[in-house]
N, CA, C and O of each residue as an XYZ file, in Angstrom:
436
protein
N       4.866      6.228    -27.636
C       5.134      6.648    -26.275
C       4.599      5.676    -25.224
O       3.459      5.228    -25.341
N       5.386      5.337    -24.203
C       4.836      4.445    -23.227
C       4.348      5.280    -22.075
O       4.948      6.305    -21.752
N       3.240      4.850    -21.431
C       2.635      5.493    -20.261
C       3.386      5.134    -19.016
O       3.548      3.946    -18.734
N       3.857      6.093    -18.251
C       4.631      5.768    -17.086
C       3.721      5.573    -15.795
O       2.615      6.112    -15.766
N       4.136      4.874    -14.823
C       3.369      4.666    -13.705
C       3.057      5.999    -12.996
O       1.977      6.143    -12.424
N       3.907      6.896    -13.022
C       3.685      8.178    -12.464
C       2.662      9.006    -13.068
O       2.178      9.964    -12.467
N       2.288      8.639    -14.341
C       1.148      9.285    -14.935
C      -0.233      8.912    -14.501
O      -1.195      9.675    -14.591
N      -0.280      7.608    -13.991
C      -1.594      7.047    -13.604
C      -1.757      6.808    -12.079
O      -2.867      6.548    -11.614
N      -0.655      6.896    -11.308
C      -0.828      6.556     -9.957
C      -1.631      7.601     -9.217
O      -1.780      8.727     -9.692
N      -2.187      7.213     -7.975
C      -2.752      8.106     -7.075
C      -1.562      8.786     -6.199
O      -0.789      8.075     -5.557
N      -1.470     10.059     -6.209
C      -0.375     10.658     -5.608
C      -0.745     10.992     -4.152
O       0.181     10.925     -3.344
N      -1.891     11.322     -3.725
C      -2.237     11.716     -2.426
C      -2.612     10.468     -1.649
O      -3.791     10.194     -1.430
N      -1.593      9.704     -1.229
C      -1.699      8.462     -0.597
C      -1.901      8.628      0.953
O      -1.152      9.328      1.634
N      -2.942      7.951      1.443
C      -3.126      7.861      2.854
C      -2.439      6.701      3.377
O      -2.813      5.574      3.054
N      -1.411      6.897      4.202
C      -0.420      5.908      4.782
C      -0.678      5.872      6.308
O      -1.373      6.704      6.891
N      -0.084      4.880      6.867
C       0.024      4.773      8.395
C       1.321      4.239      8.742
O       2.103      3.787      7.906
N       1.563      4.301     10.108
C       2.846      3.818     10.739
C       2.616      2.556     11.338
O       1.464      2.265     11.659
N       3.610      1.710     11.549
C       3.535      0.279     12.035
C       2.923      0.211     13.435
O       2.269     -0.770     13.788
N       3.130      1.205     14.184
C       2.743      1.153     15.621
C       1.265      1.552     15.831
O       0.744      1.390     16.934
N       0.563      2.086     14.755
C      -0.841      2.421     14.822
C      -1.724      1.118     14.941
O      -1.342      0.044     14.475
N      -2.853      1.269     15.553
C      -3.735      0.093     15.746
C      -4.421     -0.426     14.599
O      -4.715      0.341     13.682
N      -4.719     -1.693     14.549
C      -5.629     -2.243     13.430
C      -6.871     -1.484     13.431
O      -7.322     -1.148     12.336
N      -7.546     -1.137     14.585
C      -8.774     -0.469     14.682
C      -8.627      0.921     13.897
O      -9.480      1.297     13.093
N      -7.480      1.645     14.197
C      -7.212      3.049     13.568
C      -7.199      2.767     12.049
O      -7.918      3.475     11.344
N      -6.467      1.823     11.494
C      -6.543      1.643     10.047
C      -7.782      1.336      9.483
O      -8.115      1.836      8.409
N      -8.547      0.511     10.142
C      -9.885      0.116      9.620
C     -10.777      1.430      9.603
O     -11.583      1.666      8.703
N     -10.556      2.234     10.660
C     -11.416      3.578     10.583
C     -11.014      4.449      9.528
O     -11.874      5.120      8.956
N      -9.746      4.527      9.181
C      -9.179      5.299      8.090
C      -9.714      4.830      6.736
O     -10.053      5.645      5.879
N      -9.784      3.547      6.559
C     -10.303      2.893      5.268
C     -11.789      3.276      5.119
O     -12.241      3.716      4.062
N     -12.520      3.088      6.224
C     -13.957      3.395      6.171
C     -14.268      4.830      5.897
O     -15.134      5.195      5.102
N     -13.520      5.607      6.591
C     -13.829      7.177      6.533
C     -13.428      7.602      5.160
O     -14.146      8.429      4.598
N     -12.366      7.137      4.547
C     -11.916      7.585      3.341
C     -12.391      6.733      2.073
O     -12.025      7.030      0.936
N     -13.157      5.748      2.327
C     -13.646      4.832      1.348
C     -12.545      4.292      0.392
O     -12.569      4.414     -0.833
N     -11.572      3.674      1.128
C     -10.399      3.228      0.316
C     -10.263      1.662      0.807
O     -10.726      1.275      1.880
N      -9.655      0.925     -0.002
C      -9.457     -0.536      0.218
C      -8.032     -0.888      0.519
O      -7.743     -2.076      0.656
N      -7.123      0.035      0.633
C      -5.675     -0.216      0.882
C      -5.064      0.853      1.564
O      -5.337      2.002      1.217
N      -4.210      0.622      2.563
C      -3.458      1.677      3.301
C      -1.950      1.132      3.361
O      -1.653      0.111      3.981
N      -1.035      1.910      2.661
C       0.340      1.503      2.794
C       0.777      1.764      4.237
O       0.225      2.652      4.887
N       1.751      1.018      4.751
C       2.418      1.195      6.109
C       3.876      1.568      5.700
O       4.600      0.921      4.943
N       4.157      2.672      6.308
C       5.650      3.328      6.135
C       6.358      3.480      7.293
O       5.771      3.466      8.374
N       7.693      3.641      7.203
C       8.426      3.872      8.423
C       8.624      5.380      8.543
O       8.083      6.146      7.746
N       9.408      5.808      9.553
C       9.563      7.301      9.818
C      10.276      8.113      8.670
O      10.322      9.342      8.717
N      10.837      7.380      7.628
C      11.544      7.974      6.473
C      10.626      7.973      5.242
O      11.068      8.321      4.147
N       9.338      7.583      5.411
C       8.419      7.407      4.305
C       8.800      6.265      3.382
O       8.512      6.332      2.187
N       9.422      5.245      3.881
C       9.745      4.096      3.006
C       8.670      3.053      3.352
O       8.382      2.792      4.520
N       8.111      2.490      2.334
C       7.087      1.475      2.568
C       7.563      0.166      3.194
O       8.570     -0.382      2.746
N       6.928     -0.316      4.139
C       7.298     -1.587      4.880
C       6.256     -2.565      4.694
O       6.433     -3.719      5.085
N       5.102     -2.180      4.089
C       3.969     -3.055      3.919
C       2.673     -2.376      3.370
O       2.596     -1.171      3.127
N       1.749     -3.204      3.215
C       0.452     -2.541      2.773
C      -0.616     -3.448      3.446
O      -0.414     -4.653      3.598
N      -1.727     -2.850      3.832
C      -2.849     -3.457      4.402
C      -4.120     -3.346      3.404
O      -4.373     -2.243      2.920
N      -4.803     -4.297      3.134
C      -5.973     -4.175      2.296
C      -7.159     -4.691      3.071
O      -7.054     -5.292      4.140
N      -8.308     -4.416      2.454
C      -9.601     -4.837      3.188
C      -9.683     -6.293      3.311
O     -10.436     -6.771      4.160
N      -8.903     -7.134      2.459
C      -8.882     -8.562      2.693
C      -8.117     -8.940      3.958
O      -8.360     -9.990      4.554
N      -7.220     -8.099      4.346
C      -6.404     -8.468      5.659
C      -7.419     -8.348      6.913
O      -7.148     -8.925      7.966
N      -8.565     -7.600      6.770
C      -9.274     -7.417      7.919
C     -10.557     -8.294      7.903
O     -11.484     -8.086      8.685
N     -10.565     -9.268      6.992
C     -11.698    -10.252      6.987
C     -11.591    -11.304      8.144
O     -12.562    -11.979      8.486
N     -10.398    -11.402      8.708
C     -10.181    -12.269      9.824
C     -10.676    -11.646     11.101
O     -10.952    -10.448     11.167
N     -10.787    -12.507     12.154
C     -11.061    -11.786     13.448
C      -9.863    -11.407     14.196
O      -9.112    -12.247     14.691
N      -9.664    -10.027     14.287
C      -8.539     -9.530     14.789
C      -8.745     -8.642     15.968
O      -9.803     -8.036     16.133
N      -7.650     -8.556     16.856
C      -7.710     -7.661     17.956
C      -7.493     -6.215     17.526
O      -6.367     -5.851     17.189
N      -8.518     -5.387     17.524
C      -8.375     -4.079     16.988
C      -7.425     -3.231     17.743
O      -7.055     -2.204     17.174
N      -6.982     -3.473     18.888
C      -5.912     -2.659     19.561
C      -4.590     -3.089     19.273
O      -3.661     -2.407     19.707
N      -4.345     -4.167     18.576
C      -3.073     -4.632     18.207
C      -2.426     -3.649     17.166
O      -3.165     -3.023     16.406
N      -1.069     -3.502     17.116
C      -0.418     -2.710     16.048
C      -0.528     -3.488     14.809
O      -0.579     -4.715     14.725
N      -0.561     -2.555     13.778
C      -0.808     -3.144     12.343
C       0.541     -3.938     11.974
O       0.499     -4.754     11.054
N       1.607     -3.736     12.602
C       2.908     -4.434     12.336
C       2.723     -6.001     12.593
O       3.505     -6.803     12.081
N       1.698     -6.395     13.373
C       1.543     -7.774     13.724
C       0.866     -8.507     12.581
O       0.953     -9.734     12.536
N       0.184     -7.819     11.635
C      -0.475     -8.534     10.525
C       0.146     -8.074      9.107
O      -0.443     -8.364      8.065
N       1.189     -7.447      9.102
C       1.761     -7.130      7.797
C       2.213     -8.234      7.078
O       2.855     -9.115      7.650
N       1.928     -8.295      5.767
C       2.504     -9.405      4.924
C       3.884     -9.355      4.825
O       4.380     -8.229      4.869
N       4.697    -10.400      4.688
C       6.072    -10.492      4.628
C       6.674     -9.838      3.339
O       7.761     -9.261      3.358
N       5.956     -9.955      2.300
C       6.359     -9.436      1.042
C       5.535     -8.215      0.664
O       4.328     -8.160      0.901
N       6.203     -7.255      0.078
C       5.467     -6.046     -0.459
C       5.890     -5.888     -1.936
O       7.070     -6.062     -2.238
N       5.040     -5.589     -2.794
C       5.275     -5.377     -4.179
C       5.265     -3.934     -4.325
O       4.370     -3.215     -3.881
N       6.355     -3.504     -5.002
C       6.457     -1.913     -5.140
C       7.187     -1.780     -6.590
O       7.869     -2.685     -7.072
N       6.977     -0.670     -7.143
C       7.564     -0.263     -8.442
C       8.019      1.092     -8.460
O       7.406      1.924     -7.791
N       9.023      1.424     -9.145
C       9.497      2.809     -9.202
C       8.550      3.551    -10.164
O       8.043      2.982    -11.131
N       8.326      4.868     -9.854
C       7.363      5.711    -10.537
C       7.750      5.847    -12.073
O       6.856      6.015    -12.902
N       9.053      5.774    -12.440
C       9.490      5.962    -13.736
C       9.224      4.784    -14.697
O       9.323      4.905    -15.918
N       8.890      3.672    -14.093
C       8.685      2.426    -14.951
C       7.411      2.616    -15.773
O       6.534      3.413    -15.440
N       7.351      1.859    -16.845
C       6.212      1.819    -17.715
C       4.948      1.111    -17.007
O       5.209      0.253    -16.164
N       3.848      1.352    -17.233
C       2.640      0.977    -16.620
C       2.504     -0.546    -16.731
O       2.021     -1.236    -15.833
N       2.969     -1.025    -17.907
C       2.913     -2.527    -18.102
C       3.558     -3.333    -17.016
O       3.125     -4.434    -16.677
N       4.603     -2.757    -16.481
C       5.343     -3.399    -15.454
C       4.438     -3.614    -14.225
O       4.429     -4.704    -13.652
N       3.706     -2.621    -13.833
C       2.855     -2.667    -12.760
C       1.717     -3.692    -12.965
O       1.324     -4.460    -12.087
N       1.234     -3.619    -14.222
C       0.130     -4.630    -14.588
C       0.561     -5.922    -14.489
O      -0.129     -6.772    -13.926
N       1.837     -6.214    -15.070
C       2.293     -7.587    -14.989
C       2.584     -8.103    -13.480
O       2.376     -9.272    -13.157
N       3.048     -7.193    -12.647
C       3.188     -7.583    -11.176
C       1.785     -7.874    -10.534
O       1.640     -8.791     -9.726
N       0.843     -7.121    -10.895
C      -0.451     -7.303    -10.322
C      -1.024     -8.589    -10.799
O      -1.661     -9.285    -10.008
N      -0.850     -8.949    -12.002
C      -1.373    -10.279    -12.530
C      -0.572    -11.413    -11.943
O      -1.155    -12.420    -11.539
N       0.733    -11.295    -11.879
C       1.606    -12.374    -11.381
C       1.246    -12.672     -9.977
O       1.074    -13.842     -9.634
N       1.118    -11.682     -9.132
C       0.928    -11.799     -7.676
C      -0.543    -11.857     -7.259
O      -0.872    -12.086     -6.095
N      -1.445    -11.635     -8.283
C      -2.958    -11.672     -7.937
C      -3.299    -10.688     -6.843
O      -3.918    -10.999     -5.825
N      -2.803     -9.346     -7.158
C      -3.041     -8.291     -6.172
C      -3.828     -7.155     -6.902
O      -3.918     -7.155     -8.130
N      -4.389     -6.199     -6.130
C      -5.094     -5.148     -6.689
C      -4.486     -3.763     -6.436
O      -4.994     -2.753     -6.922
N      -3.369     -3.735     -5.651
C      -2.671     -2.448     -5.384
C      -1.199     -2.668     -5.427
O      -0.726     -3.698     -4.947
N      -0.456     -1.765     -5.971
C       0.944     -1.673     -6.032
C       1.470     -0.369     -5.495
O       0.974      0.703     -5.843
N       2.504     -0.459     -4.621
C       2.986      0.703     -3.997
C       4.004      1.357     -5.098
O       4.760      0.639     -5.752
N       3.967      2.652     -5.235
C       4.913      3.330     -6.145
C       5.903      4.105     -5.338
O       5.525      4.806     -4.399
N       7.264      3.990     -5.706
C       8.343      4.584     -5.047
C       9.172      5.470     -5.907
O       9.160      5.303     -7.127
N       9.855      6.351     -5.383
C      10.887      7.103     -5.905
C      12.129      7.333     -4.985
O      12.025      8.056     -3.994
N      13.179      6.785     -5.278
C      14.363      6.660     -4.420
C      13.987      6.072     -3.027
O      14.344      6.624     -1.986
N      13.308      5.017     -3.051
C      12.890      4.260     -1.905
C      11.563      4.863     -1.157
O      10.903      4.134     -0.417
N      11.255      6.030     -1.353
C      10.215      6.710     -0.679
C       8.780      6.405     -1.342
O       8.697      6.269     -2.563
N       7.780      6.313     -0.600
C       6.482      6.143     -1.106
C       5.930      7.396     -1.859
O       5.836      8.449     -1.228
N       5.562      7.342     -3.166
C       5.092      8.530     -3.749
C       3.721      8.415     -4.409
O       3.124      9.374     -4.897
N       3.246      7.083     -4.380
C       2.015      6.862     -4.972
C       1.459      5.446     -4.772
O       2.105      4.625     -4.120
N       0.282      5.145     -5.317
C      -0.206      3.805     -5.308
C      -0.989      3.626     -6.580
O      -1.603      4.576     -7.065
N      -0.982      2.346     -7.171
C      -1.769      2.116     -8.254
C      -2.850      1.020     -7.942
O      -3.654      0.681     -8.810
């Protein structure tokens, strides 16, 4: 039996919208002791992810997060085997992968 991504993902994801400020997201990360915040649109579809690494630069905290979103986001369907997520993380040298179901954000690994 293969382990599915849905079995291991964090389901209660704290996400934000692209118009929210960089300072707002930094506060969310600090308050919740997390190192990544997905950015979603109004339909709960991921459009990016911000990690603590993104905030190591000198940024204007009042700017919207959309100004610093990476062009590429890595996401996997919840029904995939966990080894798919692991391979993506190794290939792209990342620590977080967004998990989707029918394009909507449902979790994070």
